[in-house]
C-alpha positions in Angstrom: 51.5 9.3 -10.8 52.5 8.2 -7.3 54.7 5.2 -6.7 52.7 2.3 -5.2 53.8 0.9 -1.9 53.9 -2.9 -1.6 53.4 -4.9 1.6 55.2 -8.3 1.2 52.9 -10.1 3.7 50.2 -10.5 1.1 49.5 -9.4 -2.5 48.2 -5.9 -2.5 49.4 -2.5 -3.5 48.4 0.8 -1.9 48.0 4.0 -3.9 49.7 6.3 -1.3 47.9 9.4 -2.7 44.3 8.5 -2.4 43.9 8.3 1.4 40.8 9.1 3.5 40.9 9.2 7.3 38.2 9.1 9.8 38.2 9.1 13.6 39.1 5.5 13.9 40.6 4.3 10.7 42.4 5.2 7.5 41.1 4.1 4.1 43.2 3.5 1.0 42.5 2.7 -2.6 44.5 -0.4 -3.5 44.8 -3.3 -5.9 44.2 -6.8 -4.6 45.0 -9.8 -6.8 44.7 -7.5 -9.8 41.3 -6.1 -8.7 40.6 -2.5 -7.7 39.9 -2.7 -3.9 39.7 -0.7 -0.7 42.0 -1.3 2.3 40.8 -0.2 5.7 43.2 0.1 8.6 42.3 0.9 12.2 45.0 2.9 13.9 46.1 3.4 17.5 45.1 6.5 19.6 48.1 8.1 21.2 46.2 8.8 24.5 45.4 5.1 25.0 47.7 2.5 26.5 49.0 0.1 23.9 47.2 -2.9 25.5 43.9 -1.1 25.4 44.5 0.0 21.8 45.2 -3.6 20.8 42.1 -4.8 22.6 39.8 -2.1 21.2 41.1 -2.3 17.6 40.8 -6.1 17.6 37.3 -6.2 19.0 36.0 -3.3 16.8 37.6 -4.9 13.6 35.9 -8.2 14.5 32.5 -6.4 15.1 32.7 -4.5 11.9 33.4 -7.6 9.8 30.6 -9.5 11.5 28.2 -6.6 10.7 29.2 -6.4 7.1 28.7 -10.2 6.7 25.4 -10.0 8.5 24.1 -7.2 6.3 25.1 -9.2 3.2 23.3 -12.3 4.6 20.2 -10.1 5.0 20.3 -9.1 1.4 21.6 -5.6 1.9 24.3 -4.6 -0.6 27.7 -4.2 1.0 31.3 -4.5 -0.2 32.7 -8.0 -0.4 35.5 -8.7 2.1 38.5 -10.1 0.3 41.2 -10.4 3.0 41.6 -9.9 6.7 44.9 -9.2 8.5 43.8 -9.2 12.1 47.4 -8.8 13.4 47.6 -5.4 11.7 43.9 -4.4 12.1 43.5 -4.3 8.4 41.0 -5.7 5.9 40.5 -5.5 2.2 37.2 -5.2 0.5 35.8 -4.7 -3.0 35.8 -1.2 -4.5 32.2 -0.4 -5.5 32.0 1.3 -8.9 29.9 4.4 -8.7 29.4 7.6 -6.8 28.2 8.3 -3.3 24.6 9.3 -2.7 25.9 12.7 -1.6 27.7 13.2 -5.0 24.8 11.9 -7.0 22.3 14.3 -5.3 24.4 17.4 -5.7 25.4 16.6 -9.3 21.9 15.9 -10.5 20.0 18.9 -9.1 19.4 20.4 -12.5 18.4 17.1 -14.1 14.9 16.6 -15.5 12.6 14.8 -13.0 15.2 15.3 -10.2 12.6 15.4 -7.4 11.0 12.1 -8.6 14.4 10.4 -8.8 15.4 11.8 -5.4 12.3 10.2 -3.9 13.1 6.9 -5.6 16.6 7.0 -4.2 15.1 7.6 -0.8 12.9 4.6 -1.2 15.9 2.4 -2.1 17.9 3.7 0.9 15.0 3.4 3.4 14.3 -0.1 2.2 17.9 -1.2 2.8 17.9 0.4 6.3 14.6 -1.3 7.1 16.0 -4.7 6.2 19.0 -4.0 8.4 16.8 -3.2 11.4 14.5 -6.1 10.9 17.6 -8.3 10.9 18.8 -6.9 14.3 21.5 -4.6 12.9 22.0 -0.9 13.2 24.6 0.9 11.1 25.6 3.6 13.5 26.9 6.2 11.0 24.3 6.6 8.2 25.1 9.5 5.9 24.9 10.0 2.2 28.7 9.7 2.1 28.4 6.2 3.4 26.1 5.1 0.7 27.5 4.3 -2.8 25.2 4.0 -5.8 26.6 1.0 -7.7 27.1 1.9 -11.3 25.4 5.3 -10.4 22.0 3.6 -10.1 19.5 5.0 -7.6 18.1 1.4 -7.3 21.4 0.0 -6.1 22.5 1.6 -2.9 25.5 0.0 -1.2 26.1 0.7 2.5 29.7 1.2 3.5 31.6 1.9 6.7 30.2 -0.4 9.4 32.8 0.8 11.9 30.2 1.9 14.4 27.6 -0.8 13.6 26.2 -3.2 16.1 24.0 -6.2 16.1 21.8 -8.3 18.4 18.5 -7.6 20.0 18.0 -3.9 19.0 15.4 -1.7 20.6 13.1 0.7 18.9 15.3 3.4 20.4 18.5 2.0 18.8 16.8 1.8 15.4 15.3 5.3 15.6 18.6 6.8 16.7 20.1 5.3 13.5 17.3 7.0 11.5 17.8 10.3 13.3 21.5 10.3 12.6 20.7 9.9 8.9 18.0 12.6 9.0 20.4 15.1 10.7 23.2 14.3 8.3 20.9 14.8 5.3 19.5 18.1 6.7 23.0 19.5 7.3 24.4 18.4 4.0 21.6 18.8 1.4 19.2 21.7 0.8 15.6 20.9 -0.1 15.8 17.3 1.0 12.1 16.7 1.7 11.6 14.3 -1.3 14.6 12.3 -0.2 13.4 11.9 3.4 9.8 11.2 2.2 11.2 8.3 0.1 13.3 7.0 3.0 10.3 6.8 5.3 8.2 5.1 2.6 10.9 2.5 1.8 11.6 1.9 5.5 7.9 1.6 6.4 7.4 -1.0 3.7 10.5 -3.0 4.7 9.7 -3.4 8.4 7.2 -5.7 10.1 6.8 -3.6 13.2 4.3 -0.8 13.5 5.6 2.2 11.7 3.4 4.6 13.7 5.0 3.4 16.9 8.4 3.6 15.3 7.7 7.1 14.0 6.5 8.2 17.5 9.8 7.1 19.0 11.7 8.9 16.2 9.8 12.1 17.1 10.8 11.7 20.8 14.4 11.5 19.7 14.0 14.6 17.5 12.6 16.5 20.5 15.5 15.5 22.7 17.9 16.6 19.9 16.2 20.0 19.7 16.5 20.5 23.4 20.2 19.7 23.3 20.6 22.2 20.4 18.9 24.9 22.5 21.0 24.2 25.5 24.2 24.0 23.5 
């Protein structure tokens, strides 16, 4: 078992083995005040000037935290934020017990009533996204890896990683790009995903107040643009 690394500035311990890294940040399993937690740290890009790094990291950290709190206010499940160290571009949040939607889908394919459960999962996910969009928030990086099923329940999707999220007066285009990103991520990750997508559209349609037909038309426009880009390369 690895030796934990302690930071004296506040009471948390990082497990130095379990590290995940994205394009903008590193994520660590940690313990905070005796509780299992997750630490997220934005890091500098070597090609950027230090002043620009500092400005971008600070603004993006602030935006991410605002979006997490906004989603929670809207009633969408997100991790709880425990601690913020803005001087080091770090924050600590609760660790959600459960598996990602991606893990659940691939590990339950041979289960009885899988297709029915897959659609119900889609409804839960679509409903959460619809609530986000109705509240003026887009996630920006919707994938089945960024959705955790709390206690492995398909009825309790928790949205994570709001690093690319934004809020304000969102257009139909912004919202449908969010949906398209998820659709493409699902199609590239999971085979036979029609039941999941059907559920997502159903849950989303029932959660929004705007006209689903108009929203769906905009989504189809974005799909067509995506196909053209794929053809051009």
